[in-house]
C-alpha positions in Angstrom: -0.4 -37.6 -27.4 -3.4 -38.8 -26.5 -6.0 -36.3 -25.3 -6.4 -37.6 -21.6 -2.5 -36.7 -21.2 -2.9 -33.0 -22.7 -5.0 -32.1 -20.0 -2.1 -33.6 -17.3 0.8 -31.4 -19.2 -1.6 -28.3 -19.3 -1.7 -28.7 -15.2 1.9 -29.5 -15.2 2.7 -26.1 -17.1 0.3 -23.7 -15.7 1.6 -25.3 -12.3 5.3 -24.5 -13.3 4.1 -21.0 -14.4 2.4 -19.7 -11.3 5.1 -20.9 -9.2 7.8 -19.6 -11.4 5.5 -16.6 -11.0 5.2 -16.8 -7.4 9.2 -16.9 -6.9 9.8 -13.8 -9.5 7.3 -11.7 -7.1 9.0 -12.8 -4.0 12.2 -12.2 -5.3 11.3 -8.8 -6.7 9.3 -8.2 -2.9 12.5 -9.0 -1.8 14.9 -6.6 -3.8 12.8 -3.6 -3.2 12.9 -4.5 0.4 16.3 -4.8 1.1 17.3 -0.9 -0.1 14.7 0.4 2.1 15.7 -1.2 5.2 19.5 -0.1 4.5 18.1 3.4 3.9 16.5 3.2 7.0 19.6 2.3 8.9 21.6 4.8 7.2 18.9 7.6 8.1 19.2 6.0 12.3 23.3 6.2 11.6 23.0 9.7 10.4 20.5 11.1 13.6 23.0 9.0 16.2 25.9 11.4 14.7 23.8 14.5 14.8 23.2 13.8 18.1 26.6 12.9 19.5 27.2 16.3 17.4 24.5 18.3 19.3 26.1 16.8 22.7 29.4 17.7 22.2 27.8 21.0 21.3 29.5 21.1 17.5 27.3 23.6 16.3 28.4 24.1 12.8 28.5 19.8 12.4 25.2 20.0 13.8 23.8 22.3 11.4 25.6 21.0 8.3 24.5 16.9 9.2 20.8 18.1 10.0 20.6 20.1 6.8 21.9 17.1 4.7 19.6 14.9 6.8 17.0 16.7 5.9 17.3 16.1 2.1 16.5 12.7 3.2 13.4 13.1 5.6 12.2 16.5 5.2 9.0 15.7 7.9 11.7 15.1 10.7 10.2 18.0 13.2 12.8 16.7 15.8 15.9 17.6 13.3 14.3 21.5 12.2 14.5 21.6 16.0 17.8 20.9 16.4 19.0 23.4 13.7 16.9 25.9 15.0 18.9 25.1 19.1 22.1 25.3 16.6 21.3 28.6 15.1 20.1 29.8 18.5 23.2 29.1 20.1 24.8 30.9 17.5 23.1 34.0 17.9 21.9 33.4 14.0 18.0 34.1 15.0 16.5 34.8 11.5 18.0 31.0 10.5 16.6 29.9 14.0 13.0 31.3 13.1 13.4 30.0 9.3 14.5 25.9 10.7 11.8 26.1 13.6 9.2 27.4 11.2 9.4 24.5 8.7 8.8 22.3 11.7 5.8 24.3 12.8 4.9 23.8 9.1 4.6 20.2 9.5 2.5 19.9 13.3 1.4 23.6 14.3 0.8 21.7 17.4 3.9 19.5 18.3 5.2 21.4 21.8 8.8 20.8 21.3 8.7 23.4 17.9 6.2 26.0 20.0 8.8 26.3 22.8 11.3 26.7 20.7 9.3 29.3 18.5 8.6 31.2 22.0 12.1 31.5 23.0 13.5 32.4 19.6 10.7 35.2 19.0 11.5 36.4 23.1 15.3 36.7 22.1 14.4 38.4 18.4 12.5 40.7 21.2 15.6 41.9 23.1 17.5 42.8 19.8 14.2 44.9 18.7 15.3 48.4 17.2 11.5 49.4 19.1 10.0 49.8 21.4 6.7 48.7 19.2 8.7 46.3 17.3 9.4 44.6 20.8 6.1 44.6 21.7 5.0 42.5 18.3 7.8 40.0 18.5 6.4 39.1 22.2 3.0 38.8 21.4 3.9 36.3 18.8 6.3 34.3 21.4 3.4 34.6 24.0 1.0 33.1 21.5 3.6 30.1 21.0 3.9 29.6 24.7 -0.4 29.6 25.2 -0.6 27.0 22.8 1.8 25.0 24.5 0.3 25.6 27.7 -3.2 24.6 26.4 -2.4 21.2 25.4 0.4 20.5 28.4 -0.8 23.2 31.9 2.3 22.0 33.6 4.9 22.0 31.0 7.7 23.3 33.4 9.7 24.6 29.9 6.7 26.6 28.8 5.8 27.7 31.9 9.7 28.9 32.6 9.6 30.8 29.1 6.1 32.1 29.7 7.4 33.5 32.7 10.0 35.0 30.7 8.2 36.7 28.5 
């Protein structure tokens, strides 16, 4: 083979190699993309089932499915609030407080868990054994409502909660 042809062969080999690498990169990117999309679809379907159970007031189902869901999406404040509401409807104030504390640890300024926390603490205060304990718990409830009202002064649920404390 002549020297002039080596340059052409080299260009063809490099082009083929780069083309193969691009194809492999695209194939790998598509492969990596697919499970993420599938996982997102699955998570969305799980949320829909949880929401339907909540609407039907299937408290134990809400708790079971939500606790499972949190294992895959531990930053979902809404699901923690659903768990707290479910426990609250069962009269399980301790687990309701744990769930709402988890939500607030993600975003301490989010008004949804703040309103839920105020409600939980107000209900806990009703269960207090001593007037001093009741007063301490009501102070916490009041602080949560005040946090909501700072950012949303006309929030009807926060105003209702403030009136009941």
